[in-house]
TIMILUM-129570 format. One record per residue (C-alpha): residue number from 1; residue in one letter; x, y, z. Coordinates in Angstrom, 2 decimals. Example, Ala and Ser with C-alpha at 12.3 -4.5 7.8 and 13.67 -1.06 7.14 Angstrom:
TIMILUM-129570
+-----+----+---------+---------+---------+
:   i : aa :    east :   north :      up :
+-----+----+---------+---------+---------+
:   1 :  A :   12.30 :   -4.50 :    7.80 :
:   2 :  S :   13.67 :   -1.06 :    7.14 :
+-----+----+---------+---------+---------+
END
This chain:
TIMILUM-129570
+-----+----+---------+---------+---------+
:   i : aa :    east :   north :      up :
+-----+----+---------+---------+---------+
:   1 :  X :   53.42 :   19.04 :  -66.38 :
:   2 :  X :   56.23 :   20.86 :  -68.14 :
:   3 :  X :   58.35 :   18.87 :  -70.55 :
:   4 :  X :   62.10 :   18.39 :  -70.32 :
:   5 :  X :   64.36 :   21.43 :  -70.62 :
:   6 :  X :   66.03 :   21.04 :  -74.00 :
:   7 :  X :   68.18 :   24.14 :  -73.73 :
:   8 :  X :   71.86 :   23.48 :  -74.38 :
:   9 :  X :   74.38 :   24.23 :  -71.66 :
:  10 :  X :   76.77 :   26.90 :  -72.87 :
:  11 :  X :   80.34 :   26.29 :  -71.77 :
:  12 :  X :   81.81 :   29.34 :  -70.10 :
:  13 :  X :   85.30 :   30.38 :  -71.13 :
:  14 :  X :   87.78 :   30.30 :  -68.28 :
:  15 :  X :   89.36 :   33.67 :  -68.98 :
:  16 :  X :   91.43 :   33.57 :  -65.83 :
:  17 :  X :   93.08 :   30.33 :  -66.95 :
:  18 :  X :   93.76 :   31.76 :  -70.41 :
:  19 :  X :   95.21 :   34.88 :  -68.80 :
:  20 :  X :   97.46 :   32.87 :  -66.52 :
:  21 :  X :   98.68 :   30.76 :  -69.42 :
:  22 :  X :   99.40 :   33.64 :  -71.77 :
:  23 :  X :  100.95 :   35.90 :  -69.13 :
:  24 :  X :  103.95 :   33.59 :  -69.05 :
:  25 :  X :  104.55 :   33.90 :  -72.81 :
:  26 :  X :  103.99 :   37.66 :  -72.72 :
:  27 :  X :  106.61 :   38.01 :  -69.99 :
:  28 :  X :  109.08 :   35.74 :  -71.79 :
:  29 :  X :  108.63 :   37.41 :  -75.20 :
:  30 :  X :  109.67 :   40.69 :  -73.59 :
:  31 :  X :  112.00 :   39.78 :  -70.76 :
:  32 :  X :  114.66 :   37.65 :  -72.41 :
:  33 :  X :  116.22 :   40.73 :  -74.02 :
:  34 :  X :  117.18 :   42.15 :  -70.61 :
:  35 :  X :  120.19 :   39.79 :  -70.44 :
:  36 :  X :  120.89 :   39.25 :  -74.13 :
:  37 :  X :  124.61 :   39.76 :  -74.89 :
:  38 :  X :  123.72 :   41.54 :  -78.15 :
:  39 :  X :  121.70 :   44.11 :  -76.23 :
:  40 :  X :  124.30 :   44.41 :  -73.47 :
:  41 :  X :  127.08 :   45.07 :  -76.00 :
:  42 :  X :  124.99 :   47.85 :  -77.51 :
:  43 :  X :  124.37 :   49.40 :  -74.09 :
:  44 :  X :  128.11 :   49.41 :  -73.46 :
:  45 :  X :  128.74 :   51.02 :  -76.85 :
:  46 :  X :  126.28 :   53.75 :  -75.90 :
:  47 :  X :  128.15 :   54.58 :  -72.72 :
:  48 :  X :  127.09 :   52.30 :  -69.88 :
:  49 :  X :  129.99 :   50.71 :  -67.98 :
:  50 :  X :  130.91 :   47.10 :  -68.61 :
:  51 :  X :  129.72 :   44.73 :  -65.91 :
:  52 :  X :  126.78 :   46.97 :  -65.13 :
:  53 :  X :  125.56 :   47.48 :  -68.69 :
:  54 :  X :  123.10 :   44.58 :  -68.44 :
:  55 :  X :  121.02 :   45.62 :  -65.42 :
:  56 :  X :  121.46 :   49.35 :  -65.98 :
:  57 :  X :  120.69 :   49.00 :  -69.67 :
:  58 :  X :  117.51 :   47.11 :  -68.83 :
:  59 :  X :  116.41 :   49.89 :  -66.49 :
:  60 :  X :  117.31 :   52.63 :  -68.96 :
:  61 :  X :  115.68 :   51.02 :  -72.01 :
:  62 :  X :  112.52 :   50.03 :  -70.21 :
:  63 :  X :  112.01 :   53.35 :  -68.45 :
:  64 :  X :  112.80 :   55.53 :  -71.49 :
:  65 :  X :  109.16 :   56.57 :  -72.09 :
:  66 :  X :  108.90 :   57.81 :  -68.49 :
:  67 :  X :  112.48 :   59.01 :  -67.98 :
:  68 :  X :  111.71 :   62.71 :  -68.62 :
:  69 :  X :  109.65 :   62.63 :  -65.41 :
:  70 :  X :  112.72 :   61.74 :  -63.33 :
:  71 :  X :  113.89 :   58.90 :  -61.08 :
:  72 :  X :  111.07 :   59.19 :  -58.53 :
:  73 :  X :  108.44 :   58.58 :  -61.21 :
:  74 :  X :  110.44 :   55.66 :  -62.60 :
:  75 :  X :  110.83 :   54.14 :  -59.11 :
:  76 :  X :  107.08 :   54.41 :  -58.62 :
:  77 :  X :  106.42 :   52.70 :  -61.94 :
:  78 :  X :  108.94 :   49.87 :  -61.66 :
:  79 :  X :  107.88 :   48.66 :  -58.22 :
:  80 :  X :  110.31 :   45.77 :  -57.93 :
:  81 :  X :  113.59 :   47.47 :  -58.85 :
:  82 :  X :  115.77 :   49.11 :  -56.21 :
:  83 :  X :  115.66 :   52.92 :  -56.20 :
:  84 :  X :  119.46 :   52.80 :  -55.91 :
:  85 :  X :  119.79 :   51.17 :  -59.32 :
:  86 :  X :  117.37 :   53.61 :  -60.87 :
:  87 :  X :  119.24 :   56.57 :  -59.37 :
:  88 :  X :  122.52 :   55.16 :  -60.75 :
:  89 :  X :  121.11 :   55.13 :  -64.27 :
:  90 :  X :  120.05 :   58.76 :  -63.99 :
:  91 :  X :  123.51 :   59.67 :  -62.71 :
:  92 :  X :  125.17 :   58.00 :  -65.71 :
:  93 :  X :  122.92 :   59.09 :  -68.58 :
:  94 :  X :  122.01 :   62.46 :  -69.99 :
:  95 :  X :  118.51 :   63.19 :  -71.25 :
:  96 :  X :  119.19 :   61.58 :  -74.63 :
:  97 :  X :  120.83 :   58.52 :  -73.11 :
:  98 :  X :  117.57 :   56.81 :  -72.28 :
:  99 :  X :  116.39 :   57.12 :  -75.86 :
: 100 :  X :  119.70 :   55.68 :  -77.07 :
: 101 :  X :  119.22 :   52.65 :  -74.81 :
: 102 :  X :  115.66 :   52.19 :  -76.11 :
: 103 :  X :  117.00 :   52.24 :  -79.67 :
: 104 :  X :  119.87 :   49.90 :  -78.77 :
: 105 :  X :  117.45 :   47.37 :  -77.27 :
: 106 :  X :  115.20 :   47.51 :  -80.33 :
: 107 :  X :  118.21 :   46.95 :  -82.59 :
: 108 :  X :  119.03 :   43.75 :  -80.67 :
: 109 :  X :  115.50 :   42.34 :  -80.62 :
: 110 :  X :  114.86 :   40.90 :  -84.07 :
: 111 :  X :  118.50 :   39.87 :  -84.41 :
: 112 :  X :  118.33 :   37.95 :  -81.14 :
: 113 :  X :  114.94 :   36.35 :  -81.81 :
: 114 :  X :  116.08 :   35.27 :  -85.27 :
: 115 :  X :  119.11 :   33.59 :  -83.73 :
: 116 :  X :  117.49 :   31.96 :  -80.71 :
: 117 :  X :  113.73 :   31.60 :  -81.34 :
: 118 :  X :  112.93 :   32.19 :  -85.02 :
: 119 :  X :  109.53 :   30.58 :  -84.60 :
: 120 :  X :  108.29 :   33.67 :  -82.78 :
: 121 :  X :  108.81 :   36.07 :  -85.70 :
: 122 :  X :  105.82 :   35.14 :  -87.84 :
: 123 :  X :  103.38 :   35.09 :  -84.88 :
: 124 :  X :  104.57 :   38.56 :  -83.86 :
: 125 :  X :  103.97 :   39.90 :  -87.36 :
: 126 :  X :  100.68 :   38.07 :  -87.88 :
: 127 :  X :   99.08 :   38.72 :  -84.49 :
: 128 :  X :  100.59 :   42.17 :  -84.02 :
: 129 :  X :   97.76 :   44.17 :  -85.68 :
: 130 :  X :   95.10 :   42.39 :  -83.62 :
: 131 :  X :   97.14 :   42.87 :  -80.45 :
: 132 :  X :   97.45 :   46.60 :  -81.18 :
: 133 :  X :   93.67 :   46.81 :  -81.56 :
: 134 :  X :   93.36 :   45.23 :  -78.12 :
: 135 :  X :   96.04 :   47.45 :  -76.59 :
: 136 :  X :   94.33 :   50.60 :  -77.85 :
: 137 :  X :   91.08 :   49.53 :  -76.16 :
: 138 :  X :   92.58 :   48.92 :  -72.69 :
: 139 :  X :   91.76 :   51.40 :  -69.91 :
: 140 :  X :   94.51 :   53.87 :  -69.04 :
: 141 :  X :   93.44 :   55.02 :  -65.58 :
: 142 :  X :   95.94 :   53.95 :  -62.93 :
: 143 :  X :   98.32 :   52.47 :  -65.50 :
: 144 :  X :  100.89 :   55.19 :  -66.03 :
: 145 :  X :  103.76 :   53.03 :  -67.24 :
: 146 :  X :  101.51 :   51.36 :  -69.79 :
: 147 :  X :  100.27 :   54.76 :  -70.92 :
: 148 :  X :  103.82 :   56.01 :  -71.40 :
: 149 :  X :  104.64 :   52.99 :  -73.58 :
: 150 :  X :  101.40 :   53.28 :  -75.52 :
: 151 :  X :  102.35 :   56.82 :  -76.55 :
: 152 :  X :  105.57 :   55.67 :  -78.22 :
: 153 :  X :  105.88 :   55.68 :  -82.01 :
: 154 :  X :  105.32 :   52.19 :  -83.36 :
: 155 :  X :  108.10 :   50.62 :  -85.42 :
: 156 :  X :  107.50 :   50.10 :  -89.13 :
: 157 :  X :  108.95 :   46.59 :  -89.00 :
: 158 :  X :  105.96 :   44.24 :  -88.41 :
: 159 :  X :  107.89 :   41.84 :  -86.16 :
: 160 :  X :  109.23 :   44.62 :  -83.98 :
: 161 :  X :  105.82 :   46.30 :  -83.95 :
: 162 :  X :  104.29 :   43.02 :  -82.75 :
: 163 :  X :  106.89 :   42.82 :  -79.99 :
: 164 :  X :  105.97 :   46.32 :  -78.83 :
: 165 :  X :  102.30 :   45.36 :  -78.72 :
: 166 :  X :  103.19 :   42.41 :  -76.49 :
: 167 :  X :  105.33 :   44.75 :  -74.39 :
: 168 :  X :  102.32 :   47.03 :  -73.87 :
: 169 :  X :  100.32 :   44.02 :  -72.67 :
: 170 :  X :  103.11 :   43.25 :  -70.25 :
: 171 :  X :  103.22 :   46.79 :  -68.87 :
: 172 :  X :   99.42 :   46.92 :  -68.52 :
: 173 :  X :   99.50 :   43.74 :  -66.46 :
: 174 :  X :  102.48 :   45.04 :  -64.49 :
: 175 :  X :  100.75 :   48.28 :  -63.56 :
: 176 :  X :   97.71 :   46.28 :  -62.46 :
: 177 :  X :   99.85 :   43.87 :  -60.45 :
: 178 :  X :  101.60 :   46.64 :  -58.56 :
: 179 :  X :   98.31 :   48.33 :  -57.76 :
: 180 :  X :   97.25 :   45.05 :  -56.13 :
: 181 :  X :  100.55 :   44.76 :  -54.26 :
: 182 :  X :  100.24 :   48.30 :  -52.92 :
: 183 :  X :   96.59 :   47.75 :  -51.98 :
: 184 :  X :   97.74 :   44.72 :  -49.97 :
: 185 :  X :   99.93 :   47.09 :  -47.94 :
: 186 :  X :  103.28 :   45.75 :  -49.12 :
: 187 :  X :  106.49 :   47.67 :  -49.66 :
: 188 :  X :  109.08 :   46.96 :  -52.36 :
: 189 :  X :  111.29 :   44.71 :  -50.15 :
: 190 :  X :  108.30 :   42.97 :  -48.56 :
: 191 :  X :  106.88 :   42.10 :  -51.97 :
: 192 :  X :  110.23 :   40.73 :  -53.15 :
: 193 :  X :  110.66 :   38.62 :  -50.01 :
: 194 :  X :  107.18 :   37.11 :  -50.34 :
: 195 :  X :  107.62 :   36.46 :  -54.05 :
: 196 :  X :  111.00 :   34.84 :  -53.40 :
: 197 :  X :  109.52 :   32.48 :  -50.81 :
: 198 :  X :  106.50 :   31.71 :  -53.01 :
: 199 :  X :  108.87 :   30.68 :  -55.82 :
: 200 :  X :  110.99 :   28.58 :  -53.45 :
: 201 :  X :  114.22 :   30.46 :  -54.18 :
: 202 :  X :  117.12 :   30.64 :  -51.75 :
: 203 :  X :  116.73 :   33.25 :  -49.03 :
: 204 :  X :  116.66 :   36.85 :  -50.28 :
: 205 :  X :  117.79 :   35.93 :  -53.81 :
: 206 :  X :  115.06 :   37.85 :  -55.60 :
: 207 :  X :  115.44 :   41.03 :  -53.57 :
: 208 :  X :  119.23 :   41.00 :  -53.98 :
: 209 :  X :  118.94 :   40.37 :  -57.73 :
: 210 :  X :  116.85 :   43.53 :  -58.01 :
: 211 :  X :  119.42 :   45.64 :  -56.20 :
: 212 :  X :  117.65 :   45.92 :  -52.84 :
: 213 :  X :  120.12 :   46.93 :  -50.12 :
: 214 :  X :  120.79 :   44.64 :  -47.13 :
: 215 :  X :  119.32 :   47.26 :  -44.79 :
: 216 :  X :  116.12 :   47.45 :  -46.83 :
: 217 :  X :  115.88 :   43.66 :  -46.92 :
: 218 :  X :  116.30 :   43.51 :  -43.13 :
: 219 :  X :  113.60 :   46.16 :  -42.73 :
: 220 :  X :  111.34 :   44.15 :  -45.01 :
: 221 :  X :  111.74 :   41.06 :  -42.88 :
: 222 :  X :  111.07 :   43.06 :  -39.71 :
: 223 :  X :  107.85 :   44.52 :  -41.07 :
: 224 :  X :  106.69 :   41.12 :  -42.35 :
: 225 :  X :  107.27 :   39.68 :  -38.86 :
: 226 :  X :  105.24 :   42.51 :  -37.35 :
: 227 :  X :  102.39 :   41.64 :  -39.73 :
: 228 :  X :  102.52 :   37.94 :  -38.89 :
: 229 :  X :  103.72 :   37.08 :  -42.40 :
: 230 :  X :  107.18 :   35.87 :  -41.33 :
: 231 :  X :  108.85 :   34.20 :  -38.38 :
: 232 :  X :  112.55 :   34.84 :  -38.09 :
: 233 :  X :  113.65 :   34.86 :  -41.73 :
: 234 :  X :  111.04 :   32.38 :  -42.90 :
: 235 :  X :  107.81 :   33.40 :  -44.60 :
: 236 :  X :  104.78 :   31.92 :  -42.87 :
: 237 :  X :  101.93 :   30.01 :  -44.48 :
: 238 :  X :   99.92 :   33.24 :  -44.22 :
: 239 :  X :  102.61 :   35.06 :  -46.19 :
: 240 :  X :  102.61 :   32.42 :  -48.91 :
: 241 :  X :   98.81 :   32.55 :  -49.04 :
: 242 :  X :   98.92 :   36.34 :  -49.46 :
: 243 :  X :  101.40 :   36.03 :  -52.34 :
: 244 :  X :   99.20 :   33.40 :  -53.97 :
: 245 :  X :   96.20 :   35.70 :  -53.59 :
: 246 :  X :   98.16 :   38.51 :  -55.29 :
: 247 :  X :   98.95 :   36.20 :  -58.20 :
: 248 :  X :   95.37 :   35.00 :  -58.53 :
: 249 :  X :   93.98 :   38.51 :  -58.22 :
: 250 :  X :   96.41 :   39.76 :  -60.87 :
: 251 :  X :   95.13 :   37.07 :  -63.24 :
: 252 :  X :   91.53 :   37.91 :  -62.38 :
: 253 :  X :   92.04 :   41.63 :  -62.97 :
: 254 :  X :   93.91 :   41.24 :  -66.27 :
: 255 :  X :   91.55 :   39.05 :  -68.29 :
: 256 :  X :   90.33 :   41.99 :  -70.39 :
: 257 :  X :   93.02 :   41.87 :  -73.13 :
: 258 :  X :   92.26 :   38.24 :  -73.87 :
: 259 :  X :   88.52 :   38.76 :  -73.76 :
: 260 :  X :   88.96 :   41.56 :  -76.31 :
: 261 :  X :   91.16 :   39.36 :  -78.48 :
: 262 :  X :   88.62 :   36.55 :  -78.31 :
: 263 :  X :   88.91 :   32.94 :  -77.24 :
: 264 :  X :   90.07 :   31.51 :  -80.58 :
: 265 :  X :   92.83 :   34.07 :  -81.09 :
: 266 :  X :   93.86 :   33.85 :  -77.43 :
: 267 :  X :   94.30 :   30.09 :  -77.69 :
: 268 :  X :   96.15 :   30.61 :  -80.97 :
: 269 :  X :   98.46 :   33.06 :  -79.19 :
: 270 :  X :   99.21 :   30.41 :  -76.56 :
: 271 :  X :   99.91 :   27.67 :  -79.07 :
: 272 :  X :  102.10 :   29.82 :  -81.32 :
: 273 :  X :  104.10 :   31.61 :  -78.65 :
: 274 :  X :  104.75 :   28.89 :  -76.09 :
: 275 :  X :  107.31 :   26.81 :  -78.08 :
: 276 :  X :  109.58 :   29.72 :  -79.06 :
: 277 :  X :  109.19 :   31.24 :  -75.59 :
: 278 :  X :  110.63 :   28.04 :  -74.11 :
: 279 :  X :  113.65 :   28.65 :  -76.33 :
: 280 :  X :  113.90 :   32.24 :  -75.14 :
: 281 :  X :  113.65 :   31.13 :  -71.52 :
: 282 :  X :  116.44 :   28.65 :  -72.13 :
: 283 :  X :  118.41 :   31.60 :  -73.46 :
: 284 :  X :  117.84 :   33.42 :  -70.16 :
: 285 :  X :  119.19 :   30.33 :  -68.36 :
: 286 :  X :  122.39 :   30.67 :  -70.41 :
: 287 :  X :  122.85 :   34.44 :  -70.20 :
: 288 :  X :  121.64 :   35.14 :  -66.65 :
: 289 :  X :  120.76 :   31.96 :  -64.78 :
: 290 :  X :  117.76 :   29.73 :  -64.01 :
: 291 :  X :  116.26 :   32.02 :  -61.35 :
: 292 :  X :  116.01 :   35.08 :  -63.54 :
: 293 :  X :  112.81 :   36.00 :  -65.35 :
: 294 :  X :  110.75 :   34.85 :  -62.33 :
: 295 :  X :  107.40 :   35.73 :  -63.93 :
: 296 :  X :  108.18 :   33.12 :  -66.60 :
: 297 :  X :  109.07 :   30.38 :  -64.13 :
: 298 :  X :  106.72 :   27.60 :  -63.13 :
: 299 :  X :  106.31 :   27.65 :  -59.39 :
: 300 :  X :  107.63 :   24.61 :  -57.52 :
: 301 :  X :  104.86 :   23.69 :  -55.12 :
+-----+----+---------+---------+---------+
END
């Protein structure tokens, strides 16, 4: 009779859980700058109108690598942002304006992080080279916005270079996420409505915050009702389940960066970035409000 099996059980790394955990810090490391007064003041100085400089500056700075392709390409890449807002940016800026907004944002980054979350600066500089090695190994196919960012010249400053590596991770996940949304058959307003309900926000807040017109929001509700994902102006349990599936599938399809980085460094990333990212998220609460930066928010179940 065979003896006992003395082989050790090897614990399997839960890459999806690591991905879900770190995605929040990746989003926060990047997204807080969208509403930072230092960045907004620079956008205004470069020619965007006061009052609109924040949202339009965000669009212009983020889309700068793809801006030469025109507003249709940028609309396709952004996914969640209203085409009306994107068109407005192209109406206001000349060809060099997008590059000026990119430079203005970069000028505000280290200054703002030093003031509001200085604990993030050393991790950006220390982990940046490893993150760039990961970023360079990620597949490009189907991830146009990521590819456009990857082609940008890297800053010489190690902290800013680390931020840009994190930004590439964010755009790679974003491209993957929107491929999943589109494969699920959802339009821009439908996706915003479902996400809004999944987060538990007040009706239509997320779509309105992204510049979606009332007519487009109404059309989104109508199409969700036709699909059985809404009743009246309430998302059904099926609609919430679909949005949860999109979130889970996004996590499942974006484990590769963390697998490439390795478990130890991925856990280190989580432990180093989470405390300063809480400070940056608190900064978003002050400069924009507690609903903004939805990808950084913990869902109220």
